[in-house]
C-alpha positions in Angstrom: -16.7 -7.8 -19.6 -14.1 -7.0 -22.7 -17.2 -6.9 -25.3 -19.0 -4.4 -24.0 -18.3 -1.4 -26.3 -16.9 2.0 -24.5 -19.1 4.5 -23.2 -16.6 7.1 -24.0 -15.5 6.6 -27.8 -13.3 10.0 -28.5 -10.6 11.0 -25.9 -11.5 14.2 -26.9 -15.2 13.9 -24.7 -12.4 13.5 -21.2 -11.6 17.2 -21.7 -8.0 18.2 -19.4 -7.8 16.0 -16.8 -6.6 16.4 -13.4 -4.5 13.1 -11.8 -4.2 13.5 -8.6 -1.7 11.5 -6.4 0.8 11.9 -3.8 -1.4 14.0 -0.6 0.0 13.7 3.1 -1.5 10.3 4.1 1.3 7.6 5.4 0.3 6.3 1.8 1.7 8.8 0.3 4.4 6.3 -1.3 1.8 4.1 -2.8 -0.2 6.9 -4.2 2.6 7.9 -6.1 3.7 4.8 -7.8 0.3 4.4 -8.8 0.4 7.3 -9.9 3.3 7.2 -12.2 1.7 4.1 -13.7 -1.5 5.5 -14.3 0.0 8.8 -16.1 2.3 6.5 -18.2 -1.5 5.2 -19.4 -3.3 8.4 -19.9 -0.3 9.4 -22.0 -0.4 6.0 -23.8 -4.2 6.7 -24.4 -3.6 10.5 -25.7 -5.6 12.3 -22.3 -5.0 15.4 -21.8 -4.0 15.7 -18.3 -1.8 16.9 -15.7 -0.6 15.9 -12.8 -1.7 17.6 -9.0 -0.1 16.5 -5.5 -2.5 18.6 -3.1 0.0 18.2 -0.3 2.1 20.8 -2.7 -0.5 23.7 -1.9 -3.9 24.8 -2.6 -5.5 22.1 -4.5 -8.7 24.4 -5.6 -6.4 27.4 -7.1 -3.9 24.6 -9.2 -7.7 23.5 -10.8 -9.0 26.5 -11.8 -5.2 27.5 -12.8 -4.6 24.2 -15.2 -8.4 24.5 -16.4 -8.6 20.7 -15.2 -12.5 19.4 -16.3 -12.5 16.2 -14.6 -9.6 14.0 -11.8 -8.7 10.6 -11.8 -8.2 10.4 -8.3 -5.2 7.9 -7.1 -4.7 9.3 -3.8 -4.5 6.6 -1.5 -5.6 7.0 2.5 -6.7 9.8 4.5 -7.0 13.0 3.1 -7.5 11.6 -0.4 -10.0 8.4 -0.1 -11.8 9.4 2.9 -14.1 11.8 1.3 -12.3 14.8 1.7 -10.8 15.7 -1.8 -14.5 14.3 -3.3 -16.0 16.6 -1.6 -13.6 19.5 -2.4 -13.9 18.5 -6.2 -18.1 18.7 -6.1 -17.8 21.8 -4.3 -15.5 22.8 -7.2 -17.9 20.9 -9.9 -15.2 19.0 -10.8 -16.6 15.4 -11.5 -14.5 12.4 -10.2 -13.1 9.0 -10.7 -14.7 6.5 -8.5 -16.7 6.7 -5.1 -18.7 9.8 -4.0 -18.3 11.3 -0.5 -20.5 8.9 1.5 -18.8 6.0 -0.2 -15.2 6.9 0.5 -16.2 8.3 3.9 -17.5 5.0 5.0 -15.0 2.6 3.2 -12.1 4.4 5.0 -13.5 4.3 8.4 -13.3 0.3 9.0 -16.0 0.2 12.1 -18.3 2.1 10.5 -17.9 -0.3 7.8 -18.6 -3.1 10.2 -21.9 -1.2 11.6 -23.7 -1.0 7.6 -22.7 -4.4 7.7 -24.1 -6.0 10.3 -26.9 -3.9 9.7 -27.2 -5.1 5.8 -26.5 -8.9 6.9 -23.1 -9.1 5.6 -20.6 -11.7 7.3 -17.5 -9.5 9.3 -15.9 -10.6 12.0 -16.4 -10.1 15.2 -14.9 -6.7 16.6 -14.2 -4.5 19.8 -13.3 -0.8 18.9 -11.6 0.9 21.1 -11.8 5.0 21.4 -8.3 6.9 22.9 -9.4 6.2 26.3 -10.8 2.9 26.4 -9.1 0.2 28.2 -8.3 -3.1 27.0 -8.8 -5.6 29.7 -12.1 -7.6 28.3 -11.3 -7.5 25.1 -9.7 -10.8 24.9 -12.0 -12.4 27.1 -14.9 -11.3 24.1 -13.4 -11.9 21.5 -10.4 -14.6 22.6 -7.3 -15.2 20.7 -5.7 -14.6 18.1 -6.4 -11.3 17.0 -5.7 -8.8 14.3 -5.4 -4.9 15.6 -5.5 -2.1 12.9 -6.4 1.5 12.9 -10.0 2.5 12.2 -9.0 5.0 9.1 -5.7 3.8 7.8 -4.9 1.5 4.8 -2.4 -0.5 3.3 -2.1 -2.7 6.3 -0.6 0.2 8.2 -0.2 0.0 11.9 -1.7 -3.0 11.7 -0.7 -6.4 14.0 -1.3 -9.7 14.2 -2.1 -10.8 18.1 -1.3 -14.5 19.5 -0.4 -13.7 22.8 -2.5 -11.7 25.6 1.3 -9.5 26.5 1.6 -8.7 22.9 -2.3 -7.0 22.8 -0.8 -3.8 24.4 2.0 -2.4 22.4 -0.5 -3.6 18.8 -2.8 -1.7 20.5 0.0 1.0 21.0 1.4 1.1 17.5 -2.4 1.1 15.8 -2.7 4.6 17.4 0.2 6.1 16.3 -1.4 6.1 13.5 -5.8 6.7 14.2 -6.9 7.2 17.9 -9.8 4.7 17.1 -8.9 1.3 17.0 -10.5 -1.5 15.8 -9.5 -4.9 17.4 -11.3 -8.0 15.3 -11.4 -11.6 15.6 -8.9 -13.5 13.3 -10.2 -15.9 10.5 -7.9 -18.5 10.2 -8.0 -19.6 6.3 -7.2 -18.5 3.6 -7.2 -14.5 1.5 -9.1 -12.8 -1.3 -9.8 -10.3 -2.9 -12.8 -9.2 -5.3 -12.5 -6.0 -7.6 -15.5 -4.1 -8.6 -15.7 -2.2 -12.0 -18.3 -0.8 -14.0 -20.8 -2.5 -11.8 -19.7 -6.1 -12.4 -17.6 -8.3 -9.7 -14.2 -8.9 -11.4 -12.7 -13.0 -10.7 -12.0 -13.7 -7.0 -7.9 -14.2 -6.5 -5.9 -15.6 -3.6 -3.6 -14.2 -2.4 -0.8 -16.3 0.1 1.9 -14.8 1.4 4.9 -16.5 3.8 5.0 -13.4 6.3 2.5 -13.3 9.3 -0.1 -11.3 7.3 -0.7 -9.9 3.9 1.0 -6.7 5.2 2.7 -3.2 3.8 5.7 -4.7 2.1 3.5 -7.7 0.8 1.1 -5.7 -0.9 3.4 -3.4 -2.5 7.3 -4.6 -2.7 7.8 -8.3 -1.8 7.8 -11.2 -4.2 7.7 -14.1 -2.2 3.7 -13.1 -2.2 2.0 -15.1 -4.7 -1.3 -14.8 -6.4 -3.9 -17.2 -7.6 -5.9 -15.6 -10.2 -9.0 -17.0 -11.0 -8.7 -18.4 -7.5 -9.4 -22.0 -6.3 -12.8 -21.0 -5.3 -15.7 -23.7 -6.2 -18.1 -22.2 -9.1 -21.1 -22.3 -6.6 -18.5 -19.9 -3.6 -17.4 -17.7 -6.4 -20.2 -17.1 -7.2 -21.2 -16.1 -3.7 -18.2 -14.4 -3.2 -18.8 -12.1 -6.0 -22.3 -11.0 -5.4 -21.6 -10.7 -1.5 -18.7 -8.6 -2.8 -21.4 -6.4 -5.1 -23.4 -6.3 -1.9 -21.1 -5.4 0.3 -19.7 -2.5 -2.1 -23.3 -1.4 -2.6 -23.9 -1.2 1.3 -21.3 1.7 1.6 -22.5 3.4 -1.2 -19.1 2.4 -3.4 -19.3 3.5 -7.1 -17.2 3.1 -10.1 -14.3 0.7 -9.3 -13.2 -0.2 -5.7 -11.9 -3.7 -4.3 -13.6 -5.9 -1.3 -11.0 -8.0 0.8 -12.5 -10.9 2.2 -11.2 -14.7 4.2 -12.4 -17.8 4.2 -12.6 -20.3 7.0 -12.0 -23.9 7.5 -16.1 -24.4 7.2 -16.2 -22.5 3.9 -17.8 -19.6 5.7 -16.6 -16.1 3.7 -15.7 -12.9 5.7 -15.7 -9.6 4.6 -13.1 -7.1 6.1 -13.0 -3.9 4.4 -13.6 -2.0 1.1 -11.3 0.0 -0.7 -12.6 2.8 -3.0 -9.4 3.9 -4.3 -7.2 0.8 -4.9 -3.8 1.0 -5.5 -2.5 0.9 -9.5 1.2 -0.3 -8.9 2.6 -3.2 -11.0 1.9 -5.7 -8.1 -1.9 -4.3 -7.9 -4.7 -6.8 -8.1 -7.8 -4.7 -9.5 -5.2 -4.7 -12.9 -4.1 -8.3 -12.0 -8.0 -9.2 -12.3 -8.9 -7.0 -15.1 -6.6 -9.0 -17.3 -8.5 -12.3 -16.4 -11.4 -10.7 -17.9 -9.4 -9.6 -21.1 -8.7 -6.1 -20.1 -5.2 -4.7 -20.8 -3.7 -1.9 -17.7 -4.5 1.1 -20.4 -8.1 -0.5 -20.8 -9.0 -0.6 -17.4 -7.6 3.2 -16.7 -9.8 4.1 -19.8 -12.8 2.2 -17.7 -12.0 4.0 -14.7 -11.8 7.2 -16.2 -15.4 6.6 -17.8 -16.3 6.2 -14.2 -16.2 10.1 -14.1 -18.5 10.8 -16.8 -21.8 12.2 -16.0 -23.9 8.8 -17.1 -21.7 6.5 -17.0 -22.3 4.8 -13.7 
């Protein structure tokens, strides 16, 4: 990948770029941190840019006032990663980075992602969806233990719990419902966790994630120094190839484009199980896409350039 020439050679071709960061989701903190890193890279690259936080006021008014010509979206979670902002940008005629309205909306909704993957033959753990009025009595009988409980439309492992005992399930569901009335209960896959980053239609080397915590939670993702990463991972060449190929298929199935990240597990029998897609992955100093890009010879600034290229018409 490092040998591929840039599609855009001159920084002036980007015009004035709005870096959209912050927002009002539960992932605001991470978006602001990611945004600071991306903003520093844009400055080093000489990109004319302005930082805009949609939580500060009328997004359309700010974009018009700043004479923005394209947007680098680094908003995480509902309101920024679910197709909402993408739809607004399309209405305003502003090209933007990453997946479109459909891809973002599907990826943000873990239930819809699983339904699409099931129809496309992408292996994903068995699940039960719980609406706001649904009881939980039959969940364990259907899925067994242990389980993962998560909000259907939230990211960064917020509101997520591992359940090993039946008596802990009600509290886990209540926690998840604090973030979203729709809850996903999923059969736990016992094995190591991996992630595959997608950039410019290619799958980057997989990363194995190990944490001493109960699971790879919010703190482990962004702040903890006791999480370890193996990149390239320990997957055998044939399994690595399968992980990359299936990750591309999983990304394409939900209409992902530009860049993103696919999370998966491997069980004791070697089977790969796909969990979710992130259409606006983190770009902090703990983030996984920059880590994978480095193994392909792309430093942080070049990665930001390549992501920004995805906003150009005909670049994809």
